[in-house]
Residue, then its C-alpha position, 0 to 999 in steps of 0.5 A: m273820120g275827118i271830113r277830108a278823109q271821108r271825102k277821099a274815101e267816097r271819091p272812088g265811088e263817085i268816080l265810078e258812078a260818073a263813069y257808069e253814066e258816061f259809059v251807058l250814054k256813050g259806050y266804052a270807046a267814045t267815053r273820055l276820062e275828061d268827061v268822067a272827071a267833069r261829071a264827078g267834079v274832080t280832075k282827070g289827075t284824080i281819076y288816075f290817082y285811083f285808077e291807072s287807066k280807062e280800062r281799069v275804070f271800066e272794069a272797076t265800074i262793072d265790078e263794083l256796081s254789080k255787087g249791089p244787084i247781086a247782093a240784092f238777089c241773094e238777100v233772100e235765101l232760096a228755100w226749096t220745098d217738096d213741090l217742084r212746080a211751086d219752087v220753079r214758079t217762085y224762082l221765076d217770079r223772083l227773077y222777073d221781079f228782080m229784073a223789073q226792079n233793077p234797071r241798072a243790072r240790064e245796063i251792065l249786061r248791055l255794057l258787058i255784051a257790047e265790050a265782050s271782045r275787049f274784056p273777055e276775062l271780065v265777062d267770064r268773071h261775071f258769068d261765073q258770078f251769075s252761074s253760082h247765084l242763079i244757075e247752080p241752085l236751079r241745077t241742084r233742084f232739077a237734079h233732086a227732082i230727077a232723082r225723085g222722079e218729079m220730072p223726066e231726066a233732061s236730055i241736055p246738061e244745060l237745062p238750067e241755062v235753057v230755062l233761064g234763056p227767056v229771062l235773058s231774052l226779055n232783058v235784051l228786048m227791053l234794051l233794044f227797044a226801050n220805049r219804042r215798041s210795046l213790050d208786056p213783061a207780065r204777059y211774056m213772063a206768064t207765057h214762059r212760066s206756062l210753057l215751062l211748068d206745063g211742058l217740062l213738068s207735065r209728066n210728073g203727075h202735077g201737070p195739066a193731064q193729071s190722069g196721065l197721057g190720053a186723058w182730057t183735062e177739065w174745061r178751063r176758060l181761055p186765059d187772059s195773061h194781062r190779069g195774071e192768068m196762064l195757059t195750061a197745056p202740054m209742051g208736046a204732042g196732043l190735042y186741044e178742044l175749044r167750046l163756047t161757054t154755052g157748051e157748043l163744041v167749036l174746034i178739035t185739033a191735033s198738034r205737035n206742041v199743044a202749048s206752043e200752038m195754043i199761045h196764038l189763041l190768047p187774046d193778045g190782038t195777034g191770035p188766034g191760030l196762025g194756021a186757022k182758016t179765015s172762017e175759023r179766025s173770024f169766029l174765034r176772034k169774035h168769041l175769044g171771051e166766051l171760049e173754054y178749052r181742054v187739052m190731052g197729052c199724047a205719046t206721039f203726034e201720030d197718036a194725037c192725029a188718030r185720036a182727033a180722027d176718032a172724034d165725032a166731027s159732026r159735033y164741032r163747028f170746025p172739025a180737026 
């Protein structure tokens, strides 16, 4: 191929790269094709030679520049195993890693959200691509897990979308705040994974209460998600108990959602316990690095309350 022919073949890609930069910088409405042409080093007429309108430039920009991120995610074929928890953990890790390594995918998402009413068919097309590559494999794995009794049957058919919702939420938060507010993706990911694995999958014999409902787990150190440690607790009714590493019992509490409530105990500078009394809050803050916990899943919140009431309150610094 001659130099002129090669440059002609490369020009549409250069135009779309320039258009992407302009759309990200100014948004669709404020972007002018004159500015795209100047950034690409071509004339406005050259753009019209390849694309009939600004609308077509936008559509082609989204279509073409999405191919790379989608292809990158699909490079490694999903290899499901017989371990549902390991499969879900691997899937989420891969998805979050992909998001962190592909900022362009976030910007394309922002453009699609901003222009959804103007380009509904484009949005639908990209959702279908997203669904086929991200949602449907997870839906298939969950269906297989339910058939094998690895997890309870979901009450909603949109379970994969619900599972992936926090990933989309983190994308949106990162787009909204950029560097203006502190976001810790690693902590966010650890919390999402903990709530999912120890909530949705806690009844399948691989969750935190390995002896089933009504049995305490072993004692664990209160985790630090900044080091990749995760909270392991049921996302449902139950109890949690805290003690110091010296063995002194500190707290026993019944909860409607153990995992959700215990998230506020983690050493992130905002815990512990939103409902904790001043004396409890002060003590727990002071001893966060010395605390251990164990949890018990219960069939109902009333059952959890009854079990907490049966505990010897005199043994705890802060009884239920």
